[in-house]
ZADO-1210 file (C-alpha; in nm, 4 decimals, padded with zeros to 6 digits):
<atoms>
<atom x="19.9436" y="04.8884" z="04.0443" code="MET" pos="1"/>
<atom x="19.7167" y="04.8173" z="04.3338" code="ARG" pos="2"/>
<atom x="19.8272" y="05.1447" z="04.5023" code="ARG" pos="3"/>
<atom x="19.7325" y="05.3422" z="04.1909" code="ILE" pos="4"/>
<atom x="19.3795" y="05.1847" z="04.1932" code="GLN" pos="5"/>
<atom x="19.3322" y="05.2778" z="04.5574" code="ILE" pos="6"/>
<atom x="19.4463" y="05.6352" z="04.4951" code="ALA" pos="7"/>
<atom x="19.2017" y="05.6744" z="04.2034" code="VAL" pos="8"/>
<atom x="18.9165" y="05.5366" z="04.4159" code="LEU" pos="9"/>
<atom x="18.9918" y="05.7838" z="04.6955" code="ILE" pos="10"/>
<atom x="18.9949" y="06.0772" z="04.4500" code="VAL" pos="11"/>
<atom x="18.6585" y="05.9636" z="04.3021" code="ALA" pos="12"/>
<atom x="18.4942" y="05.9373" z="04.6440" code="VAL" pos="13"/>
<atom x="18.6254" y="06.2822" z="04.7472" code="ALA" pos="14"/>
<atom x="18.4880" y="06.4372" z="04.4278" code="GLY" pos="15"/>
<atom x="18.1477" y="06.2828" z="04.4863" code="THR" pos="16"/>
<atom x="18.1335" y="06.4238" z="04.8387" code="LEU" pos="17"/>
<atom x="18.2314" y="06.7718" z="04.7160" code="THR" pos="18"/>
<atom x="17.9571" y="06.7661" z="04.4556" code="ALA" pos="19"/>
<atom x="17.6943" y="06.6768" z="04.7146" code="CYS" pos="20"/>
<atom x="17.7873" y="06.9722" z="04.9322" code="LYS" pos="21"/>
<atom x="17.7627" y="07.2218" z="04.6432" code="LYS" pos="22"/>
<atom x="17.4246" y="07.1083" z="04.5110" code="ASN" pos="23"/>
<atom x="17.1565" y="07.0788" z="04.7858" code="PRO" pos="24"/>
<atom x="16.8539" y="06.8678" z="04.7032" code="PRO" pos="25"/>
<atom x="16.5677" y="07.0444" z="04.5149" code="VAL" pos="26"/>
<atom x="16.2262" y="07.0667" z="04.6813" code="GLY" pos="27"/>
<atom x="16.2241" y="07.3731" z="04.9095" code="GLY" pos="28"/>
<atom x="16.2716" y="07.3981" z="05.2829" code="PRO" pos="29"/>
<atom x="16.2200" y="07.0974" z="05.4947" code="PRO" pos="30"/>
<atom x="15.8623" y="07.0350" z="05.6077" code="ALA" pos="31"/>
<atom x="15.7861" y="07.1440" z="05.9606" code="PRO" pos="32"/>
<atom x="15.7522" y="06.8873" z="06.2262" code="ALA" pos="33"/>
<atom x="15.4065" y="06.7517" z="06.2748" code="ASN" pos="34"/>
<atom x="15.2174" y="06.9411" z="06.5480" code="THR" pos="35"/>
<atom x="14.9134" y="06.7878" z="06.7157" code="PRO" pos="36"/>
<atom x="14.5769" y="06.9379" z="06.6317" code="ALA" pos="37"/>
<atom x="14.4233" y="07.1527" z="06.9063" code="PRO" pos="38"/>
<atom x="14.1309" y="07.0184" z="07.1042" code="PHE" pos="39"/>
<atom x="13.7882" y="07.1294" z="06.9845" code="PRO" pos="40"/>
<atom x="13.6868" y="07.4660" z="07.1271" code="GLY" pos="41"/>
<atom x="14.0473" y="07.5772" z="07.1963" code="THR" pos="42"/>
<atom x="14.2494" y="07.8423" z="07.0185" code="THR" pos="43"/>
<atom x="14.5934" y="07.7572" z="06.8959" code="PRO" pos="44"/>
<atom x="14.8688" y="07.9411" z="07.0790" code="ALA" pos="45"/>
<atom x="15.0099" y="08.2453" z="06.8970" code="GLN" pos="46"/>
<atom x="15.3811" y="08.2365" z="06.8046" code="PRO" pos="47"/>
<atom x="15.5921" y="08.4053" z="07.0630" code="ALA" pos="48"/>
<atom x="15.7262" y="08.6615" z="06.8179" code="ASN" pos="49"/>
<atom x="15.3803" y="08.7791" z="06.6912" code="GLU" pos="50"/>
<atom x="15.1613" y="09.0252" z="06.8885" code="PRO" pos="51"/>
<atom x="14.8114" y="08.9147" z="06.9884" code="THR" pos="52"/>
<atom x="14.5499" y="09.0837" z="06.7724" code="ARG" pos="53"/>
<atom x="14.2209" y="09.1964" z="06.9321" code="THR" pos="54"/>
<atom x="13.9153" y="09.3032" z="06.7355" code="THR" pos="55"/>
<atom x="13.6850" y="09.5727" z="06.8874" code="THR" pos="56"/>
<atom x="13.3237" y="09.5298" z="06.7726" code="ILE" pos="57"/>
<atom x="13.1322" y="09.8588" z="06.7788" code="PRO" pos="58"/>
<atom x="12.8319" y="09.8420" z="07.0084" code="GLN" pos="59"/>
<atom x="12.4972" y="09.9931" z="06.8945" code="PRO" pos="60"/>
<atom x="12.3701" y="10.2915" z="07.0984" code="PRO" pos="61"/>
<atom x="12.1477" y="10.1959" z="07.3927" code="PRO" pos="62"/>
<atom x="11.7761" y="10.1966" z="07.3211" code="VAL" pos="63"/>
<atom x="11.6014" y="10.4318" z="07.5595" code="MET" pos="64"/>
<atom x="11.2578" y="10.3250" z="07.6807" code="PRO" pos="65"/>
<atom x="10.9625" y="10.5350" z="07.5770" code="ASN" pos="66"/>
<atom x="10.9077" y="10.7943" z="07.8420" code="GLU" pos="67"/>
<atom x="10.5501" y="10.8853" z="07.9334" code="PRO" pos="68"/>
<atom x="10.4400" y="11.2265" z="07.8097" code="PRO" pos="69"/>
<atom x="10.4602" y="11.5045" z="08.0627" code="VAL" pos="70"/>
<atom x="10.1125" y="11.6035" z="08.1686" code="VAL" pos="71"/>
<atom x="10.1118" y="11.9758" z="08.2323" code="SER" pos="72"/>
<atom x="09.7350" y="12.0307" z="08.2597" code="ALA" pos="73"/>
<atom x="09.6209" y="12.1478" z="08.5991" code="ASP" pos="74"/>
<atom x="09.3159" y="11.9430" z="08.7063" code="PRO" pos="75"/>
<atom x="09.1641" y="12.2529" z="08.8689" code="LEU" pos="76"/>
<atom x="09.1411" y="12.4123" z="08.5260" code="LEU" pos="77"/>
<atom x="08.9023" y="12.1458" z="08.3984" code="THR" pos="78"/>
<atom x="08.7371" y="11.9994" z="08.7088" code="ALA" pos="79"/>
<atom x="08.3716" y="12.0793" z="08.7654" code="ASP" pos="80"/>
<atom x="08.2827" y="12.3462" z="09.0176" code="ILE" pos="81"/>
<atom x="08.1138" y="12.1158" z="09.2585" code="GLU" pos="82"/>
<atom x="08.4219" y="11.8936" z="09.2854" code="LYS" pos="83"/>
<atom x="08.6491" y="12.1960" z="09.3364" code="ILE" pos="84"/>
<atom x="08.4265" y="12.3219" z="09.6197" code="ASN" pos="85"/>
<atom x="08.4424" y="11.9785" z="09.7905" code="LYS" pos="86"/>
<atom x="08.8200" y="11.9890" z="09.7950" code="GLU" pos="87"/>
<atom x="08.8482" y="12.3642" z="09.7898" code="SER" pos="88"/>
<atom x="09.1941" y="12.5292" z="09.7943" code="PRO" pos="89"/>
<atom x="09.0225" y="12.8433" z="09.9311" code="LEU" pos="90"/>
<atom x="09.0430" y="12.8777" z="10.3124" code="LYS" pos="91"/>
<atom x="08.7606" y="12.9950" z="10.5398" code="PRO" pos="92"/>
<atom x="08.8024" y="13.3008" z="10.7623" code="VAL" pos="93"/>
<atom x="08.6918" y="13.2750" z="11.1260" code="LEU" pos="94"/>
<atom x="08.5675" y="13.5590" z="11.3478" code="PHE" pos="95"/>
<atom x="08.5318" y="13.6308" z="11.7171" code="ALA" pos="96"/>
<atom x="08.1917" y="13.6533" z="11.8841" code="LEU" pos="97"/>
<atom x="07.9790" y="13.9474" z="11.7600" code="ASP" pos="98"/>
<atom x="08.2734" y="14.0708" z="11.5455" code="SER" pos="99"/>
<atom x="08.3437" y="14.1312" z="11.1810" code="ASP" pos="100"/>
<atom x="08.7079" y="14.2328" z="11.2438" code="ALA" pos="101"/>
<atom x="08.9905" y="14.0493" z="11.0657" code="LEU" pos="102"/>
<atom x="09.2686" y="13.9279" z="11.2933" code="ASP" pos="103"/>
<atom x="09.6169" y="13.8198" z="11.1729" code="ASP" pos="104"/>
<atom x="09.5045" y="13.4648" z="11.1086" code="THR" pos="105"/>
<atom x="09.2080" y="13.5839" z="10.9054" code="ALA" pos="106"/>
<atom x="09.4242" y="13.8179" z="10.6934" code="ARG" pos="107"/>
<atom x="09.6734" y="13.5364" z="10.6284" code="LYS" pos="108"/>
<atom x="09.3934" y="13.3101" z="10.5065" code="ALA" pos="109"/>
<atom x="09.2625" y="13.5788" z="10.2755" code="ILE" pos="110"/>
<atom x="09.6096" y="13.6464" z="10.1401" code="ALA" pos="111"/>
<atom x="09.6503" y="13.2754" z="10.0585" code="ASP" pos="112"/>
<atom x="09.3124" y="13.2814" z="09.8847" code="ASN" pos="113"/>
<atom x="09.4215" y="13.5847" z="09.6820" code="ALA" pos="114"/>
<atom x="09.7217" y="13.3879" z="09.5486" code="GLU" pos="115"/>
<atom x="09.4914" y="13.1047" z="09.4411" code="VAL" pos="116"/>
<atom x="09.2551" y="13.3453" z="09.2662" code="LEU" pos="117"/>
<atom x="09.5434" y="13.5106" z="09.0848" code="LYS" pos="118"/>
<atom x="09.6522" y="13.1705" z="08.9569" code="LYS" pos="119"/>
<atom x="09.3015" y="13.0795" z="08.8449" code="TYR" pos="120"/>
<atom x="09.2074" y="13.4135" z="08.6941" code="SER" pos="121"/>
<atom x="08.8787" y="13.2902" z="08.5495" code="THR" pos="122"/>
<atom x="08.7272" y="13.1951" z="08.8840" code="TRP" pos="123"/>
<atom x="08.4365" y="13.3951" z="09.0163" code="VAL" pos="124"/>
<atom x="08.3681" y="13.3379" z="09.3841" code="ILE" pos="125"/>
<atom x="08.0981" y="13.4098" z="09.6403" code="THR" pos="126"/>
<atom x="08.1933" y="13.4838" z="10.0047" code="ILE" pos="127"/>
<atom x="07.9270" y="13.3564" z="10.2389" code="GLU" pos="128"/>
<atom x="07.8848" y="13.5285" z="10.5806" code="GLY" pos="129"/>
<atom x="07.7842" y="13.2963" z="10.8662" code="HIS" pos="130"/>
<atom x="07.7116" y="13.3280" z="11.2408" code="CYS" pos="131"/>
<atom x="07.6552" y="13.0953" z="11.5307" code="ASP" pos="132"/>
<atom x="07.3047" y="13.0224" z="11.6593" code="GLU" pos="133"/>
<atom x="07.3000" y="13.2918" z="11.9256" code="ARG" pos="134"/>
<atom x="07.1260" y="13.6225" z="11.8416" code="GLY" pos="135"/>
<atom x="06.8151" y="13.7059" z="11.6459" code="THR" pos="136"/>
<atom x="06.7716" y="13.6159" z="11.2873" code="THR" pos="137"/>
<atom x="06.7940" y="13.9856" z="11.1757" code="GLU" pos="138"/>
<atom x="07.1039" y="14.0475" z="11.3823" code="TYR" pos="139"/>
<atom x="07.2824" y="13.7402" z="11.2497" code="ASN" pos="140"/>
<atom x="07.1967" y="13.8198" z="10.8847" code="LEU" pos="141"/>
<atom x="07.3390" y="14.1698" z="10.9256" code="ALA" pos="142"/>
<atom x="07.6491" y="14.0394" z="11.1059" code="LEU" pos="143"/>
<atom x="07.7031" y="13.7740" z="10.8386" code="GLY" pos="144"/>
<atom x="07.6813" y="14.0420" z="10.5681" code="ASP" pos="145"/>
<atom x="07.9478" y="14.2539" z="10.7397" code="ARG" pos="146"/>
<atom x="08.1763" y="13.9518" z="10.7756" code="ARG" pos="147"/>
<atom x="08.1483" y="13.8649" z="10.4056" code="ALA" pos="148"/>
<atom x="08.2112" y="14.2300" z="10.3068" code="LEU" pos="149"/>
<atom x="08.5159" y="14.2546" z="10.5381" code="ALA" pos="150"/>
<atom x="08.6697" y="13.9533" z="10.3668" code="ALA" pos="151"/>
<atom x="08.5877" y="14.0857" z="10.0174" code="LYS" pos="152"/>
<atom x="08.7288" y="14.4287" z="10.0837" code="ASN" pos="153"/>
<atom x="09.0551" y="14.2911" z="10.2086" code="TYR" pos="154"/>
<atom x="09.0740" y="14.0587" z="09.9069" code="LEU" pos="155"/>
<atom x="09.0293" y="14.3516" z="09.6727" code="VAL" pos="156"/>
<atom x="09.3177" y="14.5388" z="09.8407" code="THR" pos="157"/>
<atom x="09.5359" y="14.2409" z="09.7496" code="LEU" pos="158"/>
<atom x="09.4634" y="14.2840" z="09.3782" code="GLY" pos="159"/>
<atom x="09.1557" y="14.0733" z="09.3144" code="ILE" pos="160"/>
<atom x="08.9006" y="14.2614" z="09.0948" code="PRO" pos="161"/>
<atom x="08.5804" y="14.3293" z="09.2870" code="SER" pos="162"/>
<atom x="08.3657" y="14.1967" z="08.9977" code="GLU" pos="163"/>
<atom x="08.5051" y="13.8495" z="09.0587" code="ARG" pos="164"/>
<atom x="08.3838" y="13.8478" z="09.4218" code="VAL" pos="165"/>
<atom x="08.0172" y="13.8313" z="09.5230" code="LYS" pos="166"/>
<atom x="07.8867" y="13.8267" z="09.8836" code="THR" pos="167"/>
<atom x="07.5853" y="13.6785" z="10.0550" code="VAL" pos="168"/>
<atom x="07.4774" y="13.6421" z="10.4214" code="SER" pos="169"/>
<atom x="07.3154" y="13.3315" z="10.5579" code="TYR" pos="170"/>
<atom x="07.3145" y="13.4325" z="10.9257" code="GLY" pos="171"/>
<atom x="07.2869" y="13.1199" z="11.1394" code="SER" pos="172"/>
<atom x="07.0785" y="12.9215" z="10.8876" code="GLU" pos="173"/>
<atom x="07.3563" y="12.6863" z="10.7647" code="PHE" pos="174"/>
<atom x="07.5922" y="12.5983" z="11.0526" code="PRO" pos="175"/>
<atom x="07.9076" y="12.4046" z="10.9599" code="PHE" pos="176"/>
<atom x="07.9046" y="12.2297" z="11.2966" code="ASP" pos="177"/>
<atom x="07.5626" y="12.1376" z="11.4406" code="PRO" pos="178"/>
<atom x="07.6905" y="12.1392" z="11.7994" code="GLY" pos="179"/>
<atom x="07.5633" y="12.3782" z="12.0702" code="HIS" pos="180"/>
<atom x="07.8867" y="12.4708" z="12.2443" code="GLU" pos="181"/>
<atom x="08.1790" y="12.7082" z="12.1878" code="GLU" pos="182"/>
<atom x="08.3742" y="12.4494" z="11.9877" code="ARG" pos="183"/>
<atom x="08.1003" y="12.4378" z="11.7260" code="ALA" pos="184"/>
<atom x="08.0127" y="12.8080" z="11.7464" code="TRP" pos="185"/>
<atom x="08.3748" y="12.9086" z="11.6737" code="SER" pos="186"/>
<atom x="08.3573" y="12.7188" z="11.3449" code="GLN" pos="187"/>
<atom x="08.0203" y="12.8660" z="11.2509" code="ASN" pos="188"/>
<atom x="08.1355" y="13.2308" z="11.2826" code="ARG" pos="189"/>
<atom x="08.3005" y="13.2429" z="10.9431" code="ARG" pos="190"/>
<atom x="08.3281" y="13.3849" z="10.5963" code="ALA" pos="191"/>
<atom x="08.3215" y="13.0912" z="10.3602" code="HIS" pos="192"/>
<atom x="08.4698" y="13.1072" z="10.0061" code="PHE" pos="193"/>
<atom x="08.2872" y="12.9226" z="09.7320" code="MET" pos="194"/>
<atom x="08.3636" y="12.8967" z="09.3547" code="LEU" pos="195"/>
<atom x="08.0410" y="12.9827" z="09.1779" code="THR" pos="196"/>
<atom x="08.1371" y="13.0414" z="08.8115" code="ALA" pos="197"/>
<atom x="08.4196" y="13.0709" z="08.5568" code="ARG" pos="198"/>
<atom x="08.4493" y="13.3845" z="08.3479" code="SER" pos="199"/>
<atom x="08.5071" y="13.3584" z="07.9729" code="LYS" pos="200"/>
</atoms>
């Protein structure tokens, strides 16, 4: 009898174990193990099987600084005549003693002046003829006149209208260098270009 009771008990225990294997406990998957919270200011590590996501924030276009306006006005177009004559772009023409002949240097100076006058087409100029202190007043006035005319005539051949060019002779009355030696005299024998008016 006792053997029968032991056999029944073994069968009952085996049935209970079989039932436990077939019916898992209800409640979903087991809770993950507790993970420590990250320190403040740190980013939790990404799982090894997930790619790291980066977000590109579009940048606004660069702000260009305000550029100053381009000033195209030529100051010689608006400057007063007296100021222009003080800093004149027109070159003087020098002559040899008792001569009104233009040498290569003189012709080059007149050619440069012609280019300036073509650029500033409203300018009306006067060419002054000057001499050094030697010679009589009458002789120097006549020589100064020939020097001024020689410079004007060559200027006209370079395309400057004759009505834009006046001439005057001052002889030796207004020396550019007050000295009494060749250094000063060589500067006083000249045709001097002056801006005298602007045409409309």
